[in-house]
TIZAPA-869020 format. One record per residue (C-alpha): residue number from 1; x, y, z; residue in three letters. Coordinates in nm, 2 decimals. Layout:
REM TIZAPA-869020
[pt NUM [X Y Z] ala]
...
//
This chain:
REM TIZAPA-869020
[pt 1 [0.16 -0.87 2.38] met]
[pt 2 [0.43 -0.67 2.57] asn]
[pt 3 [0.59 -0.33 2.49] ile]
[pt 4 [0.90 -0.48 2.32] leu]
[pt 5 [0.68 -0.69 2.09] gln]
[pt 6 [0.46 -0.39 2.02] ala]
[pt 7 [0.77 -0.18 1.93] leu]
[pt 8 [0.91 -0.45 1.71] cys]
[pt 9 [0.58 -0.49 1.53] leu]
[pt 10 [0.54 -0.12 1.49] gly]
[pt 11 [0.88 -0.07 1.34] val]
[pt 12 [0.82 -0.37 1.12] leu]
[pt 13 [0.49 -0.22 1.00] gln]
[pt 14 [0.65 0.12 0.93] gly]
[pt 15 [0.93 -0.04 0.72] ile]
[pt 16 [0.74 -0.30 0.54] thr]
[pt 17 [0.42 -0.10 0.47] glu]
[pt 18 [0.61 0.12 0.23] phe]
[pt 19 [0.92 -0.07 0.12] leu]
[pt 20 [0.83 -0.33 -0.14] pro]
[pt 21 [0.85 -0.64 0.09] val]
[pt 22 [0.49 -0.68 0.21] ser]
[pt 23 [0.38 -0.56 0.55] ser]
[pt 24 [0.10 -0.81 0.58] ser]
[pt 25 [0.34 -1.10 0.51] gly]
[pt 26 [0.59 -0.98 0.77] his]
[pt 27 [0.33 -0.90 1.03] leu]
[pt 28 [0.18 -1.24 0.98] ala]
[pt 29 [0.51 -1.41 1.01] leu]
[pt 30 [0.62 -1.20 1.31] ala]
[pt 31 [0.29 -1.27 1.50] gln]
[pt 32 [0.33 -1.64 1.42] tyr]
[pt 33 [0.69 -1.64 1.56] leu]
[pt 34 [0.57 -1.44 1.87] phe]
[pt 35 [0.32 -1.72 1.93] gly]
[pt 36 [0.01 -1.53 1.83] phe]
[pt 37 [-0.20 -1.80 1.67] arg]
[pt 38 [-0.49 -1.56 1.60] glu]
[pt 39 [-0.45 -1.23 1.41] pro]
[pt 40 [-0.41 -0.93 1.64] gln]
[pt 41 [-0.68 -0.73 1.47] leu]
[pt 42 [-0.70 -0.43 1.69] phe]
[pt 43 [-0.32 -0.38 1.70] phe]
[pt 44 [-0.31 -0.43 1.32] asp]
[pt 45 [-0.57 -0.16 1.27] val]
[pt 46 [-0.39 0.08 1.50] ala]
[pt 47 [-0.05 0.05 1.32] val]
[pt 48 [-0.21 0.07 0.98] his]
[pt 49 [-0.38 0.39 1.09] val]
[pt 50 [-0.04 0.52 1.20] ala]
[pt 51 [0.12 0.45 0.86] thr]
[pt 52 [-0.18 0.60 0.68] leu]
[pt 53 [-0.11 0.92 0.88] met]
[pt 54 [0.24 0.91 0.74] ala]
[pt 55 [0.10 0.90 0.39] val]
[pt 56 [-0.12 1.20 0.46] phe]
[pt 57 [0.18 1.39 0.58] val]
[pt 58 [0.41 1.31 0.29] val]
[pt 59 [0.14 1.36 0.02] phe]
[pt 60 [-0.03 1.65 0.19] arg]
[pt 61 [0.04 1.88 -0.11] ala]
[pt 62 [-0.12 1.64 -0.36] asp]
[pt 63 [-0.42 1.58 -0.13] leu]
[pt 64 [-0.47 1.96 -0.09] leu]
[pt 65 [-0.44 2.01 -0.46] leu]
[pt 66 [-0.70 1.75 -0.54] met]
[pt 67 [-0.94 1.88 -0.27] phe]
[pt 68 [-0.92 2.25 -0.38] thr]
[pt 69 [-0.93 2.17 -0.75] asp]
[pt 70 [-1.23 1.94 -0.71] cys]
[pt 71 [-1.40 2.21 -0.50] leu]
[pt 72 [-1.35 2.47 -0.76] arg]
[pt 73 [-1.46 2.24 -1.04] phe]
[pt 74 [-1.79 2.14 -0.87] phe]
[pt 75 [-1.86 2.49 -0.75] ser]
[pt 76 [-1.83 2.65 -1.09] arg]
[pt 77 [-2.13 2.84 -1.23] thr]
[pt 78 [-2.34 2.65 -1.48] pro]
[pt 79 [-2.34 2.95 -1.72] ser]
[pt 80 [-1.96 2.92 -1.78] ala]
[pt 81 [-1.86 2.56 -1.72] pro]
[pt 82 [-1.48 2.53 -1.77] pro]
[pt 83 [-1.32 2.22 -1.92] thr]
[pt 84 [-1.09 2.06 -1.66] pro]
[pt 85 [-0.82 1.99 -1.92] ala]
[pt 86 [-0.80 2.36 -2.01] ser]
[pt 87 [-0.80 2.50 -1.66] thr]
[pt 88 [-0.56 2.51 -1.37] ala]
[pt 89 [-0.76 2.27 -1.16] glu]
[pt 90 [-0.75 2.00 -1.44] gly]
[pt 91 [-0.46 1.81 -1.29] ser]
[pt 92 [-0.61 1.77 -0.94] gly]
[pt 93 [-0.95 1.67 -1.08] val]
[pt 94 [-0.80 1.42 -1.32] arg]
[pt 95 [-0.59 1.26 -1.05] met]
[pt 96 [-0.89 1.23 -0.82] ala]
[pt 97 [-1.09 1.07 -1.10] val]
[pt 98 [-0.81 0.82 -1.18] met]
[pt 99 [-0.79 0.73 -0.81] ile]
[pt 100 [-1.16 0.66 -0.81] leu]
[pt 101 [-1.13 0.45 -1.12] val]
[pt 102 [-0.84 0.25 -0.98] gly]
[pt 103 [-1.02 0.19 -0.65] ser]
[pt 104 [-1.31 0.01 -0.82] leu]
[pt 105 [-1.13 -0.32 -0.91] pro]
[pt 106 [-0.96 -0.31 -0.57] thr]
[pt 107 [-1.29 -0.28 -0.39] ala]
[pt 108 [-1.45 -0.56 -0.60] val]
[pt 109 [-1.16 -0.80 -0.52] ile]
[pt 110 [-1.16 -0.70 -0.15] gly]
[pt 111 [-1.53 -0.75 -0.11] leu]
[pt 112 [-1.55 -1.08 -0.30] leu]
[pt 113 [-1.23 -1.25 -0.18] leu]
[pt 114 [-1.17 -1.09 0.17] arg]
[pt 115 [-1.26 -1.40 0.37] asp]
[pt 116 [-1.06 -1.63 0.14] val]
[pt 117 [-0.74 -1.42 0.17] phe]
[pt 118 [-0.80 -1.37 0.55] gln]
[pt 119 [-0.73 -1.74 0.61] arg]
[pt 120 [-0.40 -1.71 0.44] phe]
[pt 121 [-0.26 -1.49 0.72] phe]
[pt 122 [-0.20 -1.79 0.94] thr]
[pt 123 [-0.03 -2.00 0.67] ser]
[pt 124 [0.34 -1.94 0.65] pro]
[pt 125 [0.36 -2.15 0.33] ala]
[pt 126 [0.12 -1.92 0.14] ile]
[pt 127 [0.30 -1.61 0.28] val]
[pt 128 [0.63 -1.75 0.15] gly]
[pt 129 [0.49 -1.82 -0.20] leu]
[pt 130 [0.34 -1.47 -0.22] cys]
[pt 131 [0.67 -1.31 -0.11] leu]
[pt 132 [0.83 -1.49 -0.40] trp]
[pt 133 [0.57 -1.35 -0.63] ile]
[pt 134 [0.66 -1.00 -0.50] thr]
[pt 135 [1.03 -1.08 -0.56] gly]
[pt 136 [0.96 -1.17 -0.93] phe]
[pt 137 [0.77 -0.85 -0.97] phe]
[pt 138 [1.06 -0.65 -0.84] leu]
[pt 139 [1.31 -0.83 -1.07] val]
[pt 140 [1.07 -0.74 -1.35] trp]
[pt 141 [1.11 -0.37 -1.26] ser]
[pt 142 [1.46 -0.38 -1.41] arg]
[pt 143 [1.30 -0.40 -1.76] trp]
[pt 144 [1.05 -0.12 -1.69] ser]
[pt 145 [1.27 0.14 -1.87] arg]
[pt 146 [1.20 -0.05 -2.19] gln]
[pt 147 [0.83 0.02 -2.16] his]
[pt 148 [0.86 0.38 -2.02] arg]
[pt 149 [0.66 0.64 -2.22] lys]
[pt 150 [0.74 0.92 -1.96] his]
[pt 151 [0.37 0.97 -1.88] leu]
[pt 152 [0.29 1.23 -1.62] asp]
[pt 153 [-0.06 1.09 -1.54] ser]
[pt 154 [-0.23 0.75 -1.58] pro]
[pt 155 [-0.52 0.71 -1.81] asn]
[pt 156 [-0.84 0.51 -1.73] val]
[pt 157 [-0.69 0.18 -1.85] leu]
[pt 158 [-0.37 0.24 -1.65] asp]
[pt 159 [-0.57 0.32 -1.34] ala]
[pt 160 [-0.78 0.00 -1.38] leu]
[pt 161 [-0.47 -0.22 -1.43] val]
[pt 162 [-0.29 -0.07 -1.13] ile]
[pt 163 [-0.61 -0.11 -0.93] gly]
[pt 164 [-0.62 -0.48 -1.02] leu]
[pt 165 [-0.26 -0.51 -0.90] ala]
[pt 166 [-0.35 -0.34 -0.58] gln]
[pt 167 [-0.64 -0.58 -0.53] gly]
[pt 168 [-0.41 -0.88 -0.57] ala]
[pt 169 [-0.20 -0.74 -0.28] ala]
[pt 170 [-0.48 -0.83 -0.04] ile]
[pt 171 [-0.29 -1.16 -0.02] ser]
[pt 172 [-0.03 -1.16 0.27] pro]
[pt 173 [0.32 -1.16 0.11] gly]
[pt 174 [0.23 -0.97 -0.20] val]
[pt 175 [0.36 -0.61 -0.16] ser]
[pt 176 [0.10 -0.35 -0.24] arg]
[pt 177 [0.36 -0.08 -0.30] ser]
[pt 178 [0.58 -0.32 -0.50] gly]
[pt 179 [0.33 -0.45 -0.74] val]
[pt 180 [0.15 -0.12 -0.80] thr]
[pt 181 [0.46 0.08 -0.86] ile]
[pt 182 [0.61 -0.18 -1.09] val]
[pt 183 [0.28 -0.21 -1.28] thr]
[pt 184 [0.28 0.17 -1.32] gly]
[pt 185 [0.64 0.17 -1.45] leu]
[pt 186 [0.56 -0.11 -1.70] leu]
[pt 187 [0.26 0.09 -1.82] leu]
[pt 188 [0.50 0.38 -1.90] gly]
[pt 189 [0.45 0.61 -1.61] leu]
[pt 190 [0.74 0.83 -1.49] arg]
[pt 191 [0.90 0.69 -1.17] pro]
[pt 192 [0.78 0.99 -0.96] glu]
[pt 193 [0.42 0.95 -1.11] thr]
[pt 194 [0.41 0.58 -1.04] ala]
[pt 195 [0.53 0.64 -0.69] phe]
[pt 196 [0.27 0.92 -0.62] arg]
[pt 197 [-0.02 0.73 -0.78] phe]
[pt 198 [0.06 0.41 -0.59] ser]
[pt 199 [0.03 0.58 -0.25] phe]
[pt 200 [-0.26 0.81 -0.34] leu]
[pt 201 [-0.44 0.51 -0.46] leu]
[pt 202 [-0.36 0.33 -0.14] ser]
[pt 203 [-0.56 0.58 0.08] ile]
[pt 204 [-0.92 0.47 -0.01] pro]
[pt 205 [-0.80 0.10 -0.01] ala]
[pt 206 [-0.65 0.13 0.34] ile]
[pt 207 [-0.95 0.32 0.47] leu]
[pt 208 [-1.19 0.06 0.33] gly]
[pt 209 [-0.98 -0.23 0.48] ala]
[pt 210 [-0.97 -0.05 0.81] leu]
[pt 211 [-1.35 0.00 0.81] ala]
[pt 212 [-1.40 -0.37 0.73] ser]
[pt 213 [-1.16 -0.48 1.00] glu]
[pt 214 [-1.33 -0.27 1.27] met]
[pt 215 [-1.65 -0.46 1.22] phe]
[pt 216 [-1.46 -0.78 1.31] his]
[pt 217 [-1.30 -0.65 1.63] leu]
[pt 218 [-1.38 -0.83 1.95] asn]
[pt 219 [-1.34 -0.71 2.31] gly]
[pt 220 [-0.99 -0.85 2.35] asn]
[pt 221 [-0.79 -0.52 2.31] tyr]
[pt 222 [-0.43 -0.46 2.41] pro]
[pt 223 [-0.35 -0.21 2.68] glu]
[pt 224 [-0.34 0.15 2.55] trp]
[pt 225 [0.03 0.20 2.61] his]
[pt 226 [0.10 -0.11 2.40] ile]
[pt 227 [-0.10 0.03 2.11] val]
[pt 228 [0.06 0.38 2.15] ala]
[pt 229 [0.41 0.24 2.13] val]
[pt 230 [0.33 0.03 1.82] gly]
[pt 231 [0.15 0.32 1.65] ser]
[pt 232 [0.41 0.59 1.72] phe]
[pt 233 [0.70 0.37 1.60] ser]
[pt 234 [0.50 0.27 1.29] ala]
[pt 235 [0.43 0.64 1.21] phe]
[pt 236 [0.79 0.76 1.25] val]
[pt 237 [0.96 0.47 1.07] val]
[pt 238 [0.69 0.48 0.80] gly]
[pt 239 [0.76 0.85 0.73] trp]
[pt 240 [1.13 0.78 0.69] val]
[pt 241 [1.06 0.47 0.48] ala]
[pt 242 [0.85 0.67 0.23] leu]
[pt 243 [1.15 0.90 0.17] gly]
[pt 244 [1.38 0.61 0.11] val]
[pt 245 [1.14 0.44 -0.13] leu]
[pt 246 [1.09 0.76 -0.33] arg]
[pt 247 [1.47 0.78 -0.38] ser]
[pt 248 [1.49 0.42 -0.48] leu]
[pt 249 [1.21 0.44 -0.73] val]
[pt 250 [1.35 0.75 -0.90] glu]
[pt 251 [1.69 0.57 -0.93] arg]
[pt 252 [1.53 0.25 -1.07] gly]
[pt 253 [1.66 0.04 -0.78] lys]
[pt 254 [1.34 -0.14 -0.67] leu]
[pt 255 [1.49 -0.48 -0.77] phe]
[pt 256 [1.74 -0.45 -0.48] tyr]
[pt 257 [1.46 -0.58 -0.26] phe]
[pt 258 [1.40 -0.90 -0.47] ala]
[pt 259 [1.67 -1.11 -0.30] pro]
[pt 260 [1.53 -1.02 0.04] tyr]
[pt 261 [1.18 -1.12 -0.06] cys]
[pt 262 [1.31 -1.45 -0.20] phe]
[pt 263 [1.51 -1.51 0.12] ala]
[pt 264 [1.22 -1.43 0.36] val]
[pt 265 [0.99 -1.64 0.14] gly]
[pt 266 [1.22 -1.93 0.17] ala]
[pt 267 [1.24 -1.89 0.55] val]
[pt 268 [0.86 -1.89 0.56] ala]
[pt 269 [0.84 -2.21 0.36] leu]
[pt 270 [1.10 -2.37 0.59] ile]
[pt 271 [0.90 -2.27 0.89] val]
[pt 272 [0.58 -2.41 0.73] ala]
[pt 273 [0.73 -2.75 0.65] phe]
//
């Protein structure tokens, strides 16, 4: 891998990790077109860490709120236990619990089916079909307003369903952000709530996936400057992409990405056959 390829893959990761077009599918296709017949695991881990850092920066207020509220809740005195719903820290504790609940189905799917889905990364045909699935989800988002209940927070069932959707996104070509945000909208969440919950829920999933990938790394690592270029470009572009996506979700324009997913999916199928 050279610097130009690293820059292209980093920019691609930054854009596609957050916009609803599937970063895994695009990275798999790009690496295939660059001639990499084996997954570039170390580089993939590095650019995913970079985009995860962008999530931490954008959602730092939410993360700090959950941390401080949970700290207050668990350090309360037993003689006067407050009820989270009736205290100021209730919102942060509730969100943390819902993220934990939503992470359970994602973890089960990831642990049971990881090896199966890992083989899909070298199959352009499967990537193409999964991109079409993402496209249909995005088209479906046009009707989410009919289901909206203006909920400010997901309940346990909502969290489980969104977690299942996130688990399905382990397949390359299925957009994690796309399917989780659309699922949240269809369940009645406010656009801003669906957006925030989607990316807060992504943090434990990404950390778990990165930990799993690190156990499969071999000694064939790219040079440090290659990794640095890819990681920095992924972080900067990812930060910008998050702001763009927030605006699109709030304006109900996610379906704009559907034609793109259908087109890239078609290209992947043509490449495969």
